[in-house]
N, C-alpha and C positions, 0 to 999 in steps of 0.2 A: 673514721679514726677513733679507736676506743681509748687511746691513751696519749697524753702529752707528758713526757718525762724530761726533767732537766738535771744534769750534773753540773752544779754551779761551782766555779772557782773564782774567776775574775769578776763575775757578776756579783757574787757575794762580797768580794773585796771592795767593790765599788760603793757598797753601802756601809762598809765598816766604819766610816766616819760617823755615821748615824749612831752606831753603838758606842763609839767613843764619847759622843756628846750626851749619851743617855744618862751618864752619871749625874748630870744636872737635874734630872727628873726627881732625885731624892731631896733636892734642896728647894723646890718650889711647890706652891699649892697647885693642885691639879683637880679642877672640877669641884663638885659638891658631894658630900656624903649624906645619903638619905637612909632612913630605916624603914624596912618593909616587913610586915608581919603577915602571916597567913595560916590557914588551917592545916597546911601540909608539912610545916616544920614547927618544931617545939620551942623555938626561940626567935626573937626578932633578928633580921639580917641587915647588916650594914652593907650598903651598895655605893660604889663610886659611880657618879654620872658626870660625864664631861661633854660640854657642848662647844661647837665652834664659836669663835669670837663674833662672827656675824650673827649668831643666834640672838645675842643680846641687843642688837641694834633695833631701835624703836620701830623702824619702818619694815623690818624683816618679817615676812609672813611665810617664809619657806618651811616646808615640811622636809625633814632630814632623814636619810637612811640611818639605821641603827646597827652598830656593831656590838655584839655581846662577846666580851673577852673573859674567859674562864681561867681561874688560877689552878695550880697544881696542889698535890697533897701537902698538908701542913701549912698552906697559905690562906689568904683571905682577899678581901676587896682591895687591899693596898698593893698587892704584888706587882701588877702590871705597871703601876705608876713608879715603881722602883727600878724597872727595867728599861722603859722608854718614856719619852715625853708624850703623855696622852693629849695634852693641850696642842702640841704641834701636829700630832696625827689628826685630831679632830679638825684643825684648821686646814691642813693640806688635803685631806681626803673628804672634807665636807660632810662629816657624819657625827652623830651622837654616839658616844662610847659608854657602855654599861658594864661594870665589873662587879658581879655579885661575889659573895663569899661561898666557897664550895663546901665547907664543913666536912671535908674528907669523905664526901658522899659518892664520888665517882659519877655524880649527876644521874644516878638511877633513882627510882623509887625502891627503897630498901625493903626486902621481904622480912627482915629481922628487926627493923627499927621503925615503929609506926610514926615517930616524930621526925623522920628524915626521908620524906617523900620529895626528893629534890627535883626530879623530872616534872612532877605535877606542879610543884611550887613555881618553877621557872615558866612553864608553858601556860599555866592557868591563873597565876597570880602576879608574877613579876612582869612579864611582857604586857599584860593589860594595865598594870600600874604605870609603866613607862609610857605607854601609848596615851593614857589618860592625863598624864601630868607634863608631857613634853610634846612639842610639835614634831611628831614622828611621821614617817611614811608607814602606813599600816598594811601595805601589800607585801606579799611574801618575798618579792625580789628586792624589797627595801630593807630586809633583815638578813644579817649574816651572824654566824656563831662560830667561834674558834677558841683555842686556848692552848696552854702548854702542859705537857705531861698528863696528869689526871684530867686536866682541863681539855687536853687534846682528845682524849677519849670522850669527854663530855660533849665537845663540839660536834664530833661526828655522830655520837649516839643521839643527841637531840636533833641534829639536822636530818639524819636519815629517818628517824621515827616521827618527825614532825615537819616534813617537807611542805606541808600546807601552810606552815607558819614561817619557816626559814627557807629562803630561796638559795642560799649558799651556806656551806659548812666547811670548816677546816680543822687542822690539827698541826701543831708543831711539837715534835718530840713526843708524840702521844703514845700512851699505853693502849694501843689499838687492839691488842689481844691479851687478855688478862690471864689466860690459862697457864702460861709458863711461870706465873708469879703467885702461886697460891698462898704464900706466907708473908706477902709484902703489903705495905701501905694500907693496913686496916681493912682490907677488902673482906676478910672473913667476918668481921663485926657486922658488915652490911648484908652479906650473902650467906653466912654460915660457913663452916669449915668445908673446904673443897671436897675432901674424901667422902663426906656425907651428903653433898649437894652438887654433884657433878652436872646434872641436867640444868640446874639453876645457873651455875657458873657459865655453862656453854651458852645459855640464853641471854646472858648479860655482858657479852663482849662484842665490840664493834665488828670484828672480822666476821662473825657469824651472822651479821645483818646483811652481808653482801647479796645473798640470794634473794632478799626482799626488795632490792633496788631495781627499779625499771629504768631503762635508758632515758635520759632527759629529765628524770625526776628531780635531780638536785645538782647544783654546781659544786663540785668537790675539789678541794686543794689540800694537800698535806705534805709535810716534809719531815726529815729527820737527819741529824748529824751522823756522819759515818763512824764516829767514835762513841756513839750513844748506845746504852744497853738496850734501848728500844729499836735499834736500827733494823734488826732482823724481822721483828714483827711488822714494822712498817713496810719493808720490802715484800713480806708475805701478803700484806693487804693490797699492795700495788698489783701483785701477780693475780690475786683473786679477783680484783676489779677488772683487770685486763682479760682474764678468762671469760668473764661475763659480758665483756664488751661494754662496760660502763665507762663513759668518758670521764676523765679526771686529770688533774695535774699533780704529779708527784715530784718533789724536789729533794735531791740529796746534796749535801755539801759537807766539807770538813767541819767538825764541831762535836762538842760533848753535850751532856745534859745540864745546861747551865744558862744563866742570864746573858752571858756574853754571846752565846749562840742565838738565843731568842730575840735579843735586841736587833739582830740582823735578819733572822728568818721571818719575822712577822711582816716585813715590808713587801716581799713578793705577794703575800696573801692579801695585803691591803690593796695593792694594785689590781689584783684579780677581782676582789670584791667591788672596787670602784667601777670596773668595766661592767659588771653585772648591774650595779646601781644605775648606770647610765642607760639601761635598756627598759626603763619604766614605761 
């Protein structure tokens, strides 16, 4: 079976109470803020790291799976904590959560900006930093990466290109095909103007990575709200994966491109990742 697809109505409504409770996330401290520097970015990065409550118990020697949660354009390491309770997620799903700052990078190595090599920073510097400073599982099945909007593109971009590092990858409301949006979200600063760099743009979009994916290479889940301006490109990605017989989960549900939707949409992904983490 190459595709598992869900059209969620009542199932999303069942977790709507989680979204209603998420407003409290803005009122409480969630995790620690660490600063990570490296040779691939031209400024220090603040990163939110949240550990389960059990992590701090003196007798606990558990190594935990790690979830990398990526923010969208215009956001930073604090975005996810304003949408959901990261503390509650870490406790419920037994994972360490890492929220870097995306710096409007789309999570590529920019051909135009030498100080914004975000893909290399995350894979060669941030992941090793987290593994060196926290009790993490370091096997690929113990790592997942996802995000919303720009971060959804980043989750699948990093997951597909670095499946030796990430066993699972996702996207919620992700810009999974950038080609229809050449004037939006600072992408031309990173890639150059589309009209002058069409080959480069084609090489830097998730949808065009589909032909590089081998069956069983990566556990993939993504979703998009039916009122989202990225809905069509997500449906196109679903079709492309299905044509290649790449097993994945694609979820659609009523919703727009906003935190109300993401506060609900992240939970099916979390359950998906937990299932994979249990296969260590």
